[in-house]
C-alpha positions in Angstrom: 135.7 114.7 103.7 134.1 115.3 107.1 131.5 113.2 109.0 129.2 114.4 111.8 126.7 112.5 114.0 123.5 114.5 114.4 122.0 112.2 117.1 122.6 108.9 118.8 120.3 106.2 119.9 119.7 106.0 123.7 121.2 102.5 123.9 124.5 103.5 122.1 127.2 103.5 124.8 130.4 105.6 125.1 132.3 102.5 124.0 130.1 102.2 120.9 130.7 105.9 120.1 134.5 105.5 120.4 134.5 102.3 118.3 132.4 104.0 115.6 134.7 107.1 115.5 137.8 104.9 115.3 136.5 102.9 112.4 135.1 105.9 110.4 138.2 108.0 111.3 140.2 105.7 109.0 138.1 106.9 106.1 137.0 110.5 106.8 137.5 113.3 109.3 135.1 112.7 112.1 134.1 116.1 113.5 132.1 117.0 116.6 128.5 115.9 116.9 126.2 118.3 115.2 129.0 120.1 113.3 128.7 121.0 109.6 130.1 118.2 107.4 129.7 116.5 104.0 128.4 113.3 105.6 125.7 113.5 108.3 124.6 110.4 110.3 121.2 110.4 112.0 118.7 108.1 113.6 114.9 108.1 113.7 115.0 110.3 116.7 115.5 113.4 114.5 113.4 114.5 111.5 115.8 115.8 108.9 114.0 118.4 107.0 114.7 121.7 105.3 115.0 123.6 108.6 117.6 121.1 109.9 119.5 121.0 106.6 119.8 124.8 106.6 122.4 124.4 109.4 124.5 122.0 107.3 125.4 123.8 104.1 128.2 121.4 103.3 126.0 118.2 103.5 126.3 115.9 100.5 125.2 112.6 102.1 122.7 111.8 104.9 122.7 108.3 106.3 120.2 107.0 108.8 121.3 104.1 110.9 117.8 102.7 110.7 115.8 100.7 108.1 112.8 103.0 108.3 113.3 106.4 106.8 110.0 108.4 107.2 112.0 110.8 109.4 114.0 111.9 106.3 112.4 114.6 104.1 113.6 113.1 100.8 112.2 116.0 98.8 114.2 118.5 100.8 117.3 116.5 100.5 116.9 116.1 96.7 116.3 119.8 96.3 119.7 120.5 97.8 121.4 117.7 95.8 122.0 115.6 99.0 122.0 111.8 98.6 120.3 109.7 101.3 121.0 106.1 102.4 119.9 103.7 105.2 121.2 100.6 107.0 118.5 97.9 106.9 120.9 95.0 107.4 121.9 96.1 110.9 118.4 95.2 112.2 117.1 92.8 109.6 117.8 89.5 111.3 116.7 90.7 114.8 113.3 92.0 113.4 112.7 88.8 111.5 113.6 86.6 114.4 111.3 88.6 116.7 108.5 88.3 114.2 109.0 84.5 113.8 109.1 84.2 117.6 105.7 85.9 117.8 104.3 83.7 115.0 105.4 80.5 116.5 104.2 81.5 120.0 100.8 82.5 118.7 100.4 79.4 116.5 101.3 77.1 119.3 99.3 79.0 121.9 102.2 79.6 124.2 100.7 82.7 125.8 97.5 80.9 126.7 99.3 77.8 128.1 101.8 80.0 130.0 98.9 81.9 131.6 97.3 78.6 132.7 100.6 77.4 134.1 101.1 80.7 136.0 97.9 80.0 138.0 98.8 76.4 138.6 96.7 74.8 135.9 98.0 71.7 134.1 96.2 72.4 130.9 97.2 69.3 128.9 93.6 68.1 128.6 92.8 71.4 126.8 95.3 71.0 124.0 92.9 69.6 121.4 90.6 72.7 121.8 93.4 75.3 121.3 93.8 74.9 117.6 97.6 74.7 117.8 99.3 74.7 114.3 102.7 74.4 112.8 103.9 77.3 110.7 104.1 74.9 107.7 100.4 74.4 107.8 99.6 78.1 107.6 99.4 81.0 105.1 101.5 84.0 106.0 100.8 87.5 104.5 103.5 90.1 104.5 103.0 93.8 103.7 106.2 95.4 102.6 108.7 93.1 100.7 111.9 95.1 101.2 115.1 93.9 102.8 113.3 92.7 106.0 110.1 91.5 104.4 111.8 89.4 101.7 114.0 87.8 104.3 111.0 86.9 106.4 109.2 85.5 103.3 112.2 83.4 102.5 112.4 81.9 106.0 108.6 81.3 106.2 108.8 79.5 102.9 111.6 77.3 104.0 109.5 76.3 107.0 106.7 75.3 104.7 104.3 78.2 104.9 102.5 79.5 101.9 103.5 83.2 101.6 101.4 86.0 100.1 102.6 89.6 100.0 101.7 93.1 99.1 104.2 95.8 98.0 103.7 98.7 95.6 107.2 98.0 94.2 106.3 94.3 93.5 106.9 91.0 95.2 109.5 88.3 94.7 108.8 85.4 92.4 108.3 83.0 95.4 105.6 85.2 96.9 102.0 85.4 95.7 100.9 89.0 95.2 97.7 90.0 97.0 95.9 93.1 98.1 95.8 94.0 101.8 92.1 92.9 101.9 93.0 89.6 100.3 95.7 89.1 102.8 93.3 89.5 105.7 90.7 87.2 104.1 93.2 84.5 103.1 96.0 84.5 105.7 96.5 83.1 109.1 99.2 85.6 109.9 99.6 89.2 108.7 103.0 90.7 109.3 103.8 94.4 108.6 107.2 95.5 107.2 106.3 98.4 105.0 107.6 102.0 105.0 105.4 104.7 106.4 103.9 106.5 103.5 100.7 108.3 102.7 99.3 105.0 101.4 100.4 102.9 104.4 99.4 105.3 107.1 96.3 103.9 108.8 96.3 100.9 106.4 95.2 98.5 109.1 92.0 99.9 110.3 88.6 98.7 111.5 87.3 98.2 107.9 90.3 96.1 106.9 90.1 93.9 110.0 86.3 93.5 109.8 86.4 90.2 107.9 89.3 88.7 109.9 88.7 85.4 111.7 91.3 84.6 114.3 94.1 86.4 112.4 97.5 86.9 114.0 98.6 90.5 113.4 102.2 91.7 113.9 103.6 95.2 113.4 107.3 95.8 113.5 107.1 98.4 110.7 105.9 101.9 111.9 103.3 102.6 114.5 100.9 104.8 112.4 100.4 101.9 109.9 98.0 100.3 112.4 94.9 101.9 114.0 95.7 100.6 117.4 92.2 101.1 119.0 90.7 99.3 116.0 93.2 96.4 116.4 92.5 96.1 120.1 88.7 96.0 119.4 89.4 93.3 116.9 91.4 91.3 119.4 88.6 91.7 122.1 86.0 90.5 119.5 88.1 87.5 118.5 88.7 88.7 114.9 92.4 88.7 116.0 93.7 85.7 118.0 97.0 87.5 118.7 98.2 91.0 118.3 102.0 91.8 118.5 103.0 95.5 118.5 106.6 96.7 118.6 105.9 100.2 117.2 103.2 102.7 118.1 101.7 106.0 116.8 103.4 107.9 119.6 106.6 106.6 121.4 106.8 106.0 124.3 103.2 104.9 123.9 101.2 106.5 126.8 98.4 103.9 126.8 100.6 100.9 127.3 99.8 100.3 131.0 96.0 100.6 130.3 95.9 97.7 127.8 98.4 95.2 129.3 96.9 91.9 130.5 94.6 91.4 127.5 94.8 87.7 126.3 96.6 87.4 123.1 98.3 90.8 123.3 102.1 91.3 123.2 103.8 94.7 123.4 107.4 95.6 122.9 109.1 99.0 123.4 110.3 99.4 119.8 112.8 96.6 120.6 112.4 94.1 117.7 115.5 95.4 115.9 117.8 95.5 118.9 120.6 92.9 119.6 124.0 93.0 121.2 125.7 93.2 117.8 123.7 96.1 116.6 126.3 98.9 117.2 129.0 96.8 115.4 126.7 96.3 112.4 125.8 100.0 112.3 129.4 101.2 112.2 130.3 98.6 109.6 127.3 99.6 107.5 128.3 103.3 107.9 131.9 102.4 106.8 130.6 100.5 103.7 128.3 103.4 102.8 131.1 106.0 103.2 133.5 103.9 101.2 131.0 103.6 98.4 130.2 107.4 98.4 133.9 108.4 98.5 134.7 106.1 95.6 131.7 107.0 93.5 130.3 103.5 93.6 126.6 102.9 94.1 125.5 103.1 97.7 124.5 99.8 99.3 121.0 101.0 100.3 120.2 104.4 98.7 116.9 106.3 99.2 115.0 108.4 96.8 
């Protein structure tokens, strides 16, 4: 069985590539990048559709090293009898920790206090007016209760938060089901971890945010889930108290420089899932997926 990498992430080094080839080479024949093979490995930088698949007649398995999978045309894959899989565990903890960091900073008004300190103001007398809260005194809403969303829900619950959630596939027993509108109305924090689908595209728009009152909105899912201009308007109007965006409708996002400096706004360059151990977890996840596929066992994280 042969394996070919279609694309690499820009942060994967030559050392990462050699280590991945060495590990996978113990299981399959690793051929040149972009060569025809039974196993194809991709990232979100390439949309794998019918046109791309025409160049790989031997393909039987496509693995994306990411958690999100909207770049895979699952219908085109299924039509050719090709199985698809993803690697959500490689980035799960980093995304959840970034999200929790945003939550805690927003609830404890760290950005506001830091801005005051940056201009030499000792703002201790202002603390009672800032509405600083512990996570355990809040209600957290989560859209998308997959691998990442469930882990976030579990940790928020352990820290004492009440957790509400929305997912078409259902929510865990320890999460109270709610519609997106109910989440906006009832939650202090709304964190997005859903896949990009026809239903989730543009989900968070001006209409959804209209009743918000000081909501903390965080998006580490996919950029098109949020209408960014509508979210910025809600931030300016005070309907959002904090807006954290890690993903954008277009990446790199061309309007980033135009909006920086807004109070309560935090922007990241699609970085929430990155950590020093990511390449190791990716190659280990690939090895586990290849082992399962070769042996006929269920894939760890199948798609479709």
